[in-house]
Each structure stands twice: as C-alpha cells, then as structure tokens.
TISERO-938724 format. One record per residue (C-alpha): x, y, z; residue number from 1. Coordinates in pm, 1 decimal, decimal comma, padded with zeros to 6 digits. Layout:
<fizas>
<fiza px="X" py="Y" pz="Z" num="NUM"/>
...
</fizas>
This chain:
<fizas>
<fiza px="-00005,4" py="00001,4" pz="00007,0" num="1"/>
<fiza px="00287,6" py="00243,6" pz="00079,5" num="2"/>
<fiza px="00429,4" py="00184,6" pz="-00262,9" num="3"/>
<fiza px="00095,7" py="00270,2" pz="-00430,3" num="4"/>
<fiza px="00077,6" py="00594,3" pz="-00238,0" num="5"/>
<fiza px="00457,0" py="00676,4" pz="-00321,8" num="6"/>
<fiza px="00412,1" py="00597,3" pz="-00702,4" num="7"/>
<fiza px="00084,9" py="00790,4" pz="-00706,6" num="8"/>
<fiza px="00238,1" py="01101,4" pz="-00541,6" num="9"/>
<fiza px="00549,7" py="01074,8" pz="-00781,3" num="10"/>
<fiza px="00317,6" py="01063,0" pz="-01079,6" num="11"/>
<fiza px="00103,8" py="01345,4" pz="-00946,0" num="12"/>
<fiza px="00398,2" py="01572,1" pz="-00880,5" num="13"/>
<fiza px="00552,0" py="01502,6" pz="-01218,1" num="14"/>
<fiza px="00239,2" py="01565,3" pz="-01419,5" num="15"/>
<fiza px="00149,1" py="01878,0" pz="-01220,1" num="16"/>
<fiza px="00492,2" py="02028,1" pz="-01292,8" num="17"/>
<fiza px="00462,5" py="01953,4" pz="-01665,4" num="18"/>
<fiza px="00124,4" py="02100,1" pz="-01696,5" num="19"/>
<fiza px="00222,9" py="02417,4" pz="-01506,4" num="20"/>
<fiza px="00524,9" py="02471,1" pz="-01726,2" num="21"/>
<fiza px="00311,8" py="02443,1" pz="-02029,4" num="22"/>
<fiza px="00051,3" py="02689,2" pz="-01909,0" num="23"/>
<fiza px="00321,7" py="02940,1" pz="-01810,2" num="24"/>
<fiza px="00484,7" py="02902,5" pz="-02156,9" num="25"/>
<fiza px="00157,1" py="02959,0" pz="-02323,6" num="26"/>
<fiza px="00079,9" py="03259,9" pz="-02124,6" num="27"/>
<fiza px="00429,2" py="03396,4" pz="-02197,5" num="28"/>
<fiza px="00367,6" py="03345,4" pz="-02567,0" num="29"/>
<fiza px="00023,6" py="03515,2" pz="-02557,5" num="30"/>
<fiza px="00161,1" py="03812,3" pz="-02387,5" num="31"/>
<fiza px="00487,8" py="03918,1" pz="-02565,3" num="32"/>
<fiza px="00518,2" py="04234,2" pz="-02357,5" num="33"/>
<fiza px="00626,8" py="04005,8" pz="-02070,5" num="34"/>
<fiza px="00952,2" py="03906,8" pz="-02271,5" num="35"/>
<fiza px="01255,4" py="04075,7" pz="-02158,1" num="36"/>
<fiza px="01432,1" py="04285,4" pz="-02416,0" num="37"/>
<fiza px="01805,9" py="04345,3" pz="-02444,6" num="38"/>
<fiza px="01891,6" py="04699,3" pz="-02404,3" num="39"/>
<fiza px="02238,3" py="04822,5" pz="-02541,8" num="40"/>
<fiza px="02414,1" py="05162,3" pz="-02511,1" num="41"/>
<fiza px="02414,9" py="05177,2" pz="-02889,4" num="42"/>
<fiza px="02028,2" py="05224,7" pz="-02917,8" num="43"/>
<fiza px="01909,2" py="05570,0" pz="-03014,0" num="44"/>
<fiza px="01731,7" py="05738,9" pz="-02754,8" num="45"/>
<fiza px="01484,6" py="06029,2" pz="-02772,6" num="46"/>
<fiza px="01460,7" py="06317,5" pz="-02529,3" num="47"/>
<fiza px="01192,1" py="06293,5" pz="-02274,2" num="48"/>
<fiza px="00886,2" py="06498,7" pz="-02349,5" num="49"/>
<fiza px="00759,9" py="06669,2" pz="-02037,0" num="50"/>
<fiza px="00417,2" py="06821,4" pz="-02056,4" num="51"/>
<fiza px="00375,4" py="07186,4" pz="-01981,9" num="52"/>
<fiza px="00297,3" py="07257,0" pz="-01619,7" num="53"/>
<fiza px="-00067,9" py="07384,1" pz="-01552,4" num="54"/>
<fiza px="-00118,8" py="07738,6" pz="-01426,7" num="55"/>
<fiza px="-00159,9" py="07766,0" pz="-01056,0" num="56"/>
<fiza px="-00473,9" py="07975,6" pz="-01090,0" num="57"/>
<fiza px="-00333,3" py="08251,3" pz="-00879,5" num="58"/>
<fiza px="-00255,3" py="08609,8" pz="-00988,2" num="59"/>
<fiza px="-00182,9" py="08952,9" pz="-00845,6" num="60"/>
<fiza px="-00251,1" py="09289,7" pz="-01000,0" num="61"/>
<fiza px="-00334,9" py="09657,7" pz="-00959,7" num="62"/>
<fiza px="-00598,2" py="09889,6" pz="-01107,2" num="63"/>
<fiza px="-00641,8" py="10268,8" pz="-01130,6" num="64"/>
<fiza px="-00935,1" py="10471,2" pz="-01254,3" num="65"/>
<fiza px="-01224,1" py="10700,7" pz="-01165,2" num="66"/>
<fiza px="-01463,5" py="10705,1" pz="-00882,9" num="67"/>
<fiza px="-01805,9" py="10873,9" pz="-00880,1" num="68"/>
<fiza px="-01912,4" py="10938,1" pz="-00523,3" num="69"/>
<fiza px="-02229,3" py="11133,7" pz="-00438,5" num="70"/>
<fiza px="-02201,4" py="11361,9" pz="-00741,0" num="71"/>
<fiza px="-01833,9" py="11403,0" pz="-00694,3" num="72"/>
<fiza px="-01558,5" py="11274,8" pz="-00930,0" num="73"/>
<fiza px="-01234,2" py="11139,3" pz="-00780,8" num="74"/>
<fiza px="-00943,6" py="10908,5" pz="-00821,8" num="75"/>
<fiza px="-00949,4" py="10537,4" pz="-00738,7" num="76"/>
<fiza px="-00654,5" py="10286,4" pz="-00705,2" num="77"/>
<fiza px="-00642,8" py="09926,6" pz="-00578,3" num="78"/>
<fiza px="-00437,3" py="09608,0" pz="-00554,8" num="79"/>
<fiza px="-00577,7" py="09264,3" pz="-00569,6" num="80"/>
<fiza px="-00497,9" py="08884,6" pz="-00566,6" num="81"/>
<fiza px="-00689,2" py="08622,7" pz="-00747,9" num="82"/>
<fiza px="-00732,5" py="08265,6" pz="-00650,2" num="83"/>
<fiza px="-00889,2" py="08080,5" pz="-00929,6" num="84"/>
<fiza px="-01043,3" py="07736,1" pz="-00937,4" num="85"/>
<fiza px="-01240,7" py="07645,8" pz="-01247,4" num="86"/>
<fiza px="-01472,5" py="07919,8" pz="-01366,5" num="87"/>
<fiza px="-01485,2" py="08079,9" pz="-01003,4" num="88"/>
<fiza px="-01227,4" py="08302,6" pz="-00836,6" num="89"/>
<fiza px="-01188,6" py="08448,3" pz="-00491,4" num="90"/>
<fiza px="-01055,7" py="08794,0" pz="-00506,2" num="91"/>
<fiza px="-00919,7" py="08975,8" pz="-00179,9" num="92"/>
<fiza px="-00844,7" py="09329,3" pz="-00253,4" num="93"/>
<fiza px="-00757,1" py="09665,7" pz="-00101,1" num="94"/>
<fiza px="-00894,5" py="09984,1" pz="-00252,0" num="95"/>
<fiza px="-00852,9" py="10349,9" pz="-00204,6" num="96"/>
<fiza px="-01044,7" py="10647,9" pz="-00350,1" num="97"/>
<fiza px="-01063,9" py="11016,6" pz="-00287,6" num="98"/>
<fiza px="-01295,1" py="11290,5" pz="-00414,2" num="99"/>
<fiza px="-01317,5" py="11649,8" pz="-00300,4" num="100"/>
<fiza px="-01270,6" py="11623,8" pz="00077,1" num="101"/>
<fiza px="-01375,9" py="11265,9" pz="00127,4" num="102"/>
<fiza px="-01162,3" py="10958,3" pz="00101,8" num="103"/>
<fiza px="-01218,8" py="10590,2" pz="00171,7" num="104"/>
<fiza px="-00985,0" py="10284,6" pz="00222,0" num="105"/>
<fiza px="-01147,2" py="09952,5" pz="00184,2" num="106"/>
<fiza px="-01064,2" py="09587,6" pz="00244,8" num="107"/>
<fiza px="-01295,6" py="09357,1" pz="00030,7" num="108"/>
<fiza px="-01350,3" py="09000,4" pz="-00072,7" num="109"/>
<fiza px="-01522,9" py="08927,9" pz="-00395,5" num="110"/>
<fiza px="-01645,4" py="08610,0" pz="-00566,4" num="111"/>
<fiza px="-01595,1" py="08627,0" pz="-00941,2" num="112"/>
<fiza px="-01762,6" py="08411,9" pz="-01211,3" num="113"/>
<fiza px="-01598,6" py="08396,6" pz="-01557,9" num="114"/>
<fiza px="-01854,5" py="08384,0" pz="-01842,0" num="115"/>
<fiza px="-01609,8" py="08254,4" pz="-02112,7" num="116"/>
<fiza px="-01267,6" py="08100,9" pz="-02099,4" num="117"/>
<fiza px="-01147,8" py="08265,7" pz="-02420,6" num="118"/>
<fiza px="-00875,4" py="08529,3" pz="-02468,7" num="119"/>
<fiza px="-01142,2" py="08793,7" pz="-02395,8" num="120"/>
<fiza px="-01303,1" py="08677,5" pz="-02071,3" num="121"/>
<fiza px="-01604,2" py="08872,5" pz="-01938,2" num="122"/>
<fiza px="-01697,1" py="08828,1" pz="-01575,8" num="123"/>
<fiza px="-01937,5" py="08909,3" pz="-01304,8" num="124"/>
<fiza px="-01848,4" py="08963,9" pz="-00946,3" num="125"/>
<fiza px="-01988,7" py="09057,3" pz="-00608,1" num="126"/>
<fiza px="-01874,2" py="09067,8" pz="-00246,6" num="127"/>
<fiza px="-01843,6" py="09254,9" pz="00077,9" num="128"/>
<fiza px="-01594,5" py="09511,9" pz="00204,1" num="129"/>
<fiza px="-01499,6" py="09689,9" pz="00525,1" num="130"/>
<fiza px="-01471,0" py="10057,6" pz="00457,6" num="131"/>
<fiza px="-01266,4" py="10331,1" pz="00656,5" num="132"/>
<fiza px="-01448,6" py="10633,3" pz="00533,5" num="133"/>
<fiza px="-01320,3" py="10993,7" pz="00612,1" num="134"/>
<fiza px="-01489,8" py="11324,0" pz="00523,3" num="135"/>
<fiza px="-01463,9" py="11684,6" pz="00647,7" num="136"/>
<fiza px="-01733,0" py="11636,3" pz="00915,2" num="137"/>
<fiza px="-01743,1" py="11265,0" pz="00982,9" num="138"/>
<fiza px="-01548,6" py="10936,4" pz="00978,8" num="139"/>
<fiza px="-01673,7" py="10576,3" pz="01028,8" num="140"/>
<fiza px="-01589,8" py="10224,9" pz="00966,2" num="141"/>
<fiza px="-01878,3" py="10041,4" pz="00789,6" num="142"/>
<fiza px="-01960,8" py="09740,6" pz="00571,7" num="143"/>
<fiza px="-02011,3" py="09779,6" pz="00197,6" num="144"/>
<fiza px="-02180,8" py="09561,3" pz="-00071,1" num="145"/>
<fiza px="-02009,5" py="09551,7" pz="-00409,9" num="146"/>
<fiza px="-02149,9" py="09432,3" pz="-00740,1" num="147"/>
<fiza px="-01976,8" py="09456,9" pz="-01075,9" num="148"/>
<fiza px="-01827,6" py="09312,1" pz="-01380,6" num="149"/>
<fiza px="-01563,5" py="09354,5" pz="-01628,8" num="150"/>
<fiza px="-01339,9" py="09197,0" pz="-01902,2" num="151"/>
<fiza px="-00990,0" py="09032,6" pz="-01876,8" num="152"/>
<fiza px="-00793,5" py="09059,8" pz="-02195,9" num="153"/>
<fiza px="-00514,7" py="08805,4" pz="-02226,0" num="154"/>
<fiza px="-00225,1" py="08972,8" pz="-02401,7" num="155"/>
<fiza px="-00036,6" py="08710,5" pz="-02620,1" num="156"/>
<fiza px="00329,1" py="08637,7" pz="-02551,1" num="157"/>
<fiza px="00340,9" py="08850,8" pz="-02234,3" num="158"/>
<fiza px="00338,9" py="08774,2" pz="-01858,4" num="159"/>
<fiza px="00027,2" py="08988,5" pz="-01785,9" num="160"/>
<fiza px="-00342,9" py="09027,0" pz="-01871,6" num="161"/>
<fiza px="-00524,4" py="09364,2" pz="-01901,2" num="162"/>
<fiza px="-00838,8" py="09405,5" pz="-01692,4" num="163"/>
<fiza px="-01111,7" py="09657,9" pz="-01728,7" num="164"/>
<fiza px="-01358,1" py="09666,3" pz="-01425,2" num="165"/>
<fiza px="-01671,3" py="09850,3" pz="-01321,2" num="166"/>
<fiza px="-01833,5" py="09836,7" pz="-00980,5" num="167"/>
<fiza px="-02125,6" py="09967,5" pz="-00791,4" num="168"/>
<fiza px="-02045,9" py="10007,7" pz="-00413,8" num="169"/>
<fiza px="-02298,4" py="10079,8" pz="-00150,7" num="170"/>
<fiza px="-02135,9" py="10180,8" pz="00187,7" num="171"/>
<fiza px="-02402,1" py="10104,3" pz="00458,4" num="172"/>
<fiza px="-02432,6" py="10394,7" pz="00708,9" num="173"/>
<fiza px="-02675,2" py="10462,2" pz="00995,7" num="174"/>
<fiza px="-02783,5" py="10798,8" pz="00882,4" num="175"/>
<fiza px="-02780,6" py="10756,1" pz="00486,3" num="176"/>
<fiza px="-02601,3" py="10519,8" pz="00265,9" num="177"/>
<fiza px="-02313,4" py="10627,3" pz="00053,8" num="178"/>
<fiza px="-02334,0" py="10490,7" pz="-00312,8" num="179"/>
<fiza px="-02066,8" py="10515,3" pz="-00567,2" num="180"/>
<fiza px="-01955,5" py="10395,7" pz="-00907,2" num="181"/>
<fiza px="-01588,4" py="10299,3" pz="-00963,3" num="182"/>
<fiza px="-01437,7" py="10240,7" pz="-01316,0" num="183"/>
<fiza px="-01085,7" py="10111,5" pz="-01335,8" num="184"/>
<fiza px="-00828,3" py="09956,8" pz="-01574,5" num="185"/>
<fiza px="-00524,6" py="09768,0" pz="-01466,1" num="186"/>
<fiza px="-00292,8" py="09463,2" pz="-01509,2" num="187"/>
<fiza px="-00305,6" py="09116,2" pz="-01370,2" num="188"/>
<fiza px="00012,9" py="08895,3" pz="-01352,9" num="189"/>
<fiza px="-00076,3" py="08532,2" pz="-01346,0" num="190"/>
<fiza px="00156,9" py="08282,4" pz="-01169,5" num="191"/>
<fiza px="00266,5" py="08010,8" pz="-01391,6" num="192"/>
</fizas>
C-alpha cells in the first residue's frame, strides 16, 4: 500500500509540474510584453517629453481709474490677488479712492464668475468690504456691498493680462447710505 501511495504521489507531482510549465509558456507567448528585451548603449534614445505645467490659478494685480461718489468725481486705485479654481475666483483686494474732501480705504473680498474661458474673458463679481471712510465732518468704519463686472484681456506672448472693471458700491451707514460707481483699468500678473 505504501508503494502505491509513493508511486501515485510521484506521478501527480511529475504531471503537475509539466502542466504548469506548459501553461506558463503559453501565457508567456500570448503576452509578448512579458518578454525581456536586451538594451544596449548603442540604441538611439529620444529626449523625454515633459508636458507643460498647468497654471496655478493665482494672480496678483493693480488697477487705477475714476470714482463717482455722491455727485463728486475722484481718483481710485487698488491692488488685488486672485485665487482661481475652475470658472470661479476668490479676489481679496484693497482699494482707495478720494474725491473733494472725502476718502475711503476698503478691504474687500469678492467672488468672481467668468462667463467665457477665451482670450477675452467677461466676468461678473460681487462681495463684501470693510470701509474706513473719512470726510470733513464725519469718519466711520462700515460694511459695504459690491456688485460689478468687467473684461480680462489675455495679451499674447506676455506675462500679464489687461483688466477693465466697473463696480457699484453701497457703503451702509446709519444716517444715509453712500453709493458710488468705480471704473478702473489695470494689469493682472498670473503665476505660472
């Protein structure tokens, strides 16, 4: 009985090794990419092509223009940063305007929605600001609401974009609100 078990085990082991080697050979032939290739130093190599890095979506810029505040015309200037993700951007900015005895410094945050991803990009934006308003007879710190829009013009082969912007600003005051229109033009420098 022991001999039969020994012979049976030997035959089973022998045939299983043969069948395994045939299966592995067939798989190797069916998938030629598993074969090892010989590489030599004489083979011609091509330079590695690295895709261009995507833009970070961030930019900084400045703008200058006119401010129309309660029937007065003045000068407006501002700086901003843009944090872009998809078609939306968050824009923290600092603005200053002055007109005939009154001035205002503002820290604001805007949400901007781009209407087109072309070289000429119209947009709509809106947000809130904190205003430090000074006039001849009063000064206060109040909240403002900003609504506006504009156009960003991508200038080919340069490191900047041109921006044309218009905003309506309502500074909320206890006695009477202060409304103003601000029209500016400036430059935006995207980070690559």
